[in-house]
N, CA, C and O of each residue as an XYZ file, in Angstrom:
324
protein
N     -10.435     -0.820    -23.090
C      -9.521     -1.634    -22.303
C      -8.496     -0.762    -21.595
O      -7.935      0.147    -22.207
N      -8.241     -1.020    -20.321
C      -7.228     -0.227    -19.623
C      -5.814     -0.598    -20.070
O      -5.571     -1.716    -20.524
N      -4.902      0.335    -19.940
C      -3.505      0.076    -20.281
C      -2.828     -0.692    -19.149
O      -3.386     -0.830    -18.061
N      -1.632     -1.187    -19.414
C      -0.870     -1.876    -18.373
C      -0.592     -0.914    -17.225
O      -0.678     -1.294    -16.057
N      -0.260      0.326    -17.554
C       0.034      1.328    -16.527
C      -1.183      1.581    -15.640
O      -1.069      1.608    -14.414
N      -2.343      1.766    -16.262
C      -3.568      1.999    -15.490
C      -3.892      0.785    -14.627
O      -4.299      0.923    -13.473
N      -3.711     -0.393    -15.189
C      -3.997     -1.620    -14.445
C      -3.068     -1.773    -13.250
O      -3.493     -2.189    -12.172
N      -1.798     -1.434    -13.447
C      -0.843     -1.525    -12.339
C      -1.192     -0.521    -11.242
O      -1.024     -0.814    -10.058
N      -1.674      0.651    -11.626
C      -2.116      1.649    -10.635
C      -3.310      1.127     -9.851
O      -3.380      1.278     -8.632
N      -4.240      0.514    -10.558
C      -5.421     -0.064     -9.906
C      -4.985     -1.145     -8.929
O      -5.481     -1.215     -7.804
N      -4.051     -1.988     -9.366
C      -3.570     -3.070     -8.512
C      -2.893     -2.508     -7.267
O      -3.105     -3.014     -6.165
N      -2.080     -1.465     -7.433
C      -1.400     -0.848     -6.287
C      -2.412     -0.277     -5.305
O      -2.247     -0.408     -4.092
N      -3.451      0.351     -5.821
C      -4.487      0.922     -4.958
C      -5.238     -0.170     -4.211
O      -5.512     -0.038     -3.018
N      -5.567     -1.242     -4.908
C      -6.293     -2.345     -4.276
C      -5.436     -2.990     -3.201
O      -5.929     -3.330     -2.125
N      -4.148     -3.157     -3.492
C      -3.253     -3.745     -2.494
C      -3.178     -2.846     -1.266
O      -3.189     -3.327     -0.133
N      -3.101     -1.540     -1.499
C      -3.044     -0.602     -0.383
C      -4.288     -0.642      0.478
O      -4.216     -0.441      1.691
N      -5.421     -0.899     -0.137
C      -6.681     -0.965      0.603
C      -6.952     -2.353      1.164
O      -7.857     -2.532      1.980
N      -6.170     -3.335      0.729
C      -6.324     -4.725      1.164
C      -7.751     -5.227      0.953
O      -8.329     -5.866      1.831
N      -8.308     -4.934     -0.210
C      -9.694     -5.324     -0.474
C      -9.833     -6.737     -1.023
O     -10.792     -7.441     -0.706
N      -8.893     -7.143     -1.829
C      -9.032     -8.434     -2.499
C      -7.704     -9.161     -2.486
O      -6.657     -8.588     -2.185
N      -7.773    -10.425     -2.816
C      -6.574    -11.230     -2.986
C      -5.848    -10.743     -4.234
O      -6.447    -10.666     -5.307
N      -4.569    -10.413     -4.107
C      -3.799     -9.858     -5.224
C      -3.746    -10.821     -6.403
O      -3.740    -10.380     -7.552
N      -3.707    -12.118     -6.147
C      -3.655    -13.086     -7.251
C      -4.936    -13.042     -8.086
O      -4.884    -13.196     -9.307
N      -6.060    -12.837     -7.448
C      -7.320    -12.701     -8.177
C      -7.298    -11.451     -9.042
O      -7.777    -11.465    -10.176
N      -6.743    -10.371     -8.506
C      -6.645     -9.123     -9.262
C      -5.761     -9.321    -10.482
O      -6.096     -8.858    -11.573
N      -4.629    -10.007    -10.308
C      -3.740    -10.296    -11.443
C      -4.490    -11.018    -12.553
O      -4.379    -10.651    -13.723
N      -5.243    -12.031    -12.193
C      -5.978    -12.811    -13.195
C      -6.973    -11.940    -13.952
O      -7.075    -12.029    -15.176
N      -7.698    -11.110    -13.235
C      -8.683    -10.231    -13.876
C      -7.994     -9.258    -14.821
O      -8.429     -9.073    -15.957
N      -6.907     -8.630    -14.344
C      -6.185     -7.658    -15.171
C      -5.607     -8.321    -16.414
O      -5.718     -7.783    -17.515
N      -4.993     -9.479    -16.244
C      -4.385    -10.167    -17.387
C      -5.431    -10.510    -18.447
O      -5.147    -10.445    -19.643
N      -6.622    -10.870    -18.020
C      -7.698    -11.164    -18.976
C      -8.167     -9.893    -19.683
O      -8.451     -9.909    -20.881
N      -8.244     -8.793    -18.933
C      -8.743     -7.545    -19.503
C      -7.800     -6.923    -20.520
O      -8.246     -6.452    -21.567
N      -6.508     -6.915    -20.230
C      -5.591     -6.163    -21.085
C      -4.716     -7.030    -21.970
O      -3.922     -6.511    -22.755
N      -4.846     -8.320    -21.856
C      -4.108     -9.248    -22.724
C      -2.600     -9.009    -22.694
O      -1.958     -8.942    -23.742
N      -2.042     -8.881    -21.502
C      -0.590     -8.785    -21.378
C      -0.125     -9.999    -20.580
O      -0.943    -10.788    -20.108
N       1.177    -10.143    -20.434
C       1.652    -11.284    -19.652
C       1.995    -10.860    -18.224
O       2.081     -9.672    -17.914
N       2.184    -11.840    -17.385
C       2.428    -11.598    -15.959
C       3.701    -10.788    -15.733
O       3.742     -9.946    -14.835
N       4.731    -11.024    -16.524
C       6.002    -10.310    -16.353
C       5.824     -8.817    -16.615
O       6.324     -7.991    -15.852
N       5.117     -8.467    -17.684
C       4.869     -7.049    -17.991
C       4.087     -6.374    -16.868
O       4.420     -5.271    -16.434
N       3.052     -7.050    -16.412
C       2.223     -6.487    -15.345
C       3.024     -6.329    -14.057
O       2.954     -5.288    -13.404
N       3.779     -7.349    -13.693
C       4.564     -7.299    -12.459
C       5.614     -6.197    -12.507
O       5.819     -5.486    -11.523
N       6.279     -6.057    -13.650
C       7.309     -5.026    -13.797
C       6.691     -3.626    -13.679
O       7.222     -2.765    -12.978
N       5.585     -3.413    -14.357
C       4.922     -2.107    -14.303
C       4.406     -1.832    -12.898
O       4.525     -0.716    -12.391
N       3.836     -2.850    -12.278
C       3.333     -2.712    -10.909
C       4.470     -2.343     -9.954
O       4.305     -1.478     -9.094
N       5.612     -2.994    -10.104
C       6.761     -2.719     -9.238
C       7.208     -1.260     -9.387
O       7.498     -0.592     -8.394
N       7.260     -0.776    -10.615
C       7.663      0.614    -10.845
C       6.676      1.583    -10.197
O       7.079      2.576     -9.591
N       5.378      1.290    -10.327
C       4.340      2.143     -9.723
C       4.469      2.125     -8.200
O       4.391      3.168     -7.550
N       4.665      0.938     -7.641
C       4.782      0.814     -6.189
C       5.990      1.612     -5.679
O       5.895      2.289     -4.656
N       7.111      1.535     -6.381
C       8.298      2.296     -5.987
C       8.033      3.802     -6.074
O       8.463      4.567     -5.211
N       7.330      4.212     -7.111
C       6.981      5.623     -7.273
C       6.097      6.099     -6.121
O       6.336      7.162     -5.548
N       5.071      5.307     -5.783
C       4.193      5.661     -4.672
C       4.973      5.754     -3.363
O       4.785      6.691     -2.587
N       5.851      4.776     -3.121
C       6.626      4.767     -1.880
C       7.522      5.999     -1.772
O       7.603      6.620     -0.712
N       8.190      6.349     -2.863
C       9.070      7.520     -2.821
C       8.251      8.797     -2.646
O       8.684      9.722     -1.959
N       7.077      8.850     -3.260
C       6.208     10.016     -3.120
C       5.737     10.158     -1.675
O       5.737     11.256     -1.119
N       5.337      9.040     -1.073
C       4.878      9.077      0.315
C       6.002      9.494      1.257
O       5.764     10.222      2.221
N       7.218      9.042      0.987
C       8.358      9.427      1.820
C       8.624     10.926      1.719
O       9.016     11.559      2.699
N       8.410     11.494      0.525
C       8.610     12.930      0.349
C       7.550     13.739      1.084
O       7.833     14.824      1.591
N       6.332     13.212      1.141
C       5.246     13.908      1.838
C       5.487     13.888      3.343
O       5.451     14.926      4.004
N       5.731     12.702      3.868
C       5.928     12.564      5.310
C       6.938     11.466      5.567
O       6.615     10.283      5.458
N       8.157     11.847      5.907
C       9.168     10.827      6.216
C       8.718      9.979      7.397
O       8.048     10.469      8.306
N       9.088      8.719      7.378
C       8.671      7.826      8.456
C       9.352      8.235      9.759
O      10.523      8.613      9.781
N       8.599      8.151     10.820
C       9.138      8.503     12.132
C       9.445      7.225     12.893
O       9.009      6.136     12.519
N      10.198      7.382     13.958
C      10.537      6.218     14.773
C       9.340      5.782     15.607
O       9.227      4.613     15.976
N       8.462      6.708     15.898
C       7.292      6.405     16.716
C       6.185      5.864     15.833
O       5.790      6.514     14.865
N       5.683      4.689     16.151
C       4.658      4.032     15.347
C       3.235      4.324     15.802
O       2.292      4.056     15.058
N       3.056      4.860     16.992
C       1.722      5.099     17.530
C       1.052      6.242     16.770
O       1.658      7.296     16.577
N      -0.187      6.041     16.341
C      -0.894      7.055     15.578
C      -1.645      8.051     16.457
O      -1.982      9.148     16.011
N      -1.905      7.671     17.700
C      -2.667      8.520     18.608
C      -1.726      9.030     19.694
O      -0.956      8.246     20.250
N      -1.768     10.325     20.009
C      -0.913     10.829     21.084
C      -1.267     10.164     22.411
O      -2.439      9.941     22.713
N      -0.271      9.862     23.173
C      -0.487      9.209     24.461
C      -0.445     10.270     25.552
O       0.565     10.950     25.736
N      -1.558     10.402     26.275
C      -1.648     11.386     27.350
C      -1.397     10.677     28.670
O      -2.233      9.903     29.136
N      -0.254     10.941     29.267
C       0.080     10.306     30.542
C      -0.137     11.240     31.723
O       0.044     10.835     32.871
N      -0.519     12.472     31.460
C      -0.678     13.447     32.545
C      -1.854     13.120     33.461
O      -1.818     13.472     34.641
N      -2.879     12.468     32.962
C      -4.066     12.192     33.771
C      -3.976     10.854     34.498
O      -4.851     10.535     35.303
N      -2.948     10.076     34.231
C      -2.822      8.767     34.875
C      -2.167      8.922     36.242
O      -1.249      9.722     36.423
N      -2.658      8.139     37.199
C      -2.069      8.152     38.538
C      -1.252      6.889     38.719
O      -1.623      5.815     38.245
N      -0.147      7.032     39.405
C       0.679      5.864     39.686
C       0.066      5.100     40.846
O      -0.327      5.700     41.847
N      -0.018      3.785     40.721
C      -0.543      2.955     41.800
C       0.531      1.973     42.219
O       1.323      1.497     41.405
N       0.538      1.680     43.512
C       1.507      0.713     44.032
C       0.888     -0.668     43.994
O      -0.290     -0.851     44.298
N       1.698     -1.624     43.619
C       1.254     -3.013     43.616
C       1.799     -3.675     44.866
O       3.000     -3.621     45.128
N       0.906     -4.311     45.655
C       1.344     -4.968     46.902
C       1.730     -6.392     46.650
O       2.122     -7.099     47.578
């Protein structure tokens, strides 16, 4: 049986991948590890905060949201009549 910590990590990963409905995951985890929703939610929250802080340390968020560089040098300006 997985621990609450392992289950919360799995839940965080699944949420990040957006593979399944989180409520379905909660039900499966609660059945597997025999813990209550409060314990799972608290552990999950701590894991999520840890992941977020780790990601911020790796690459701080930038103001620019575009993932692909925009090349404007090849575009020509056209006049609209």
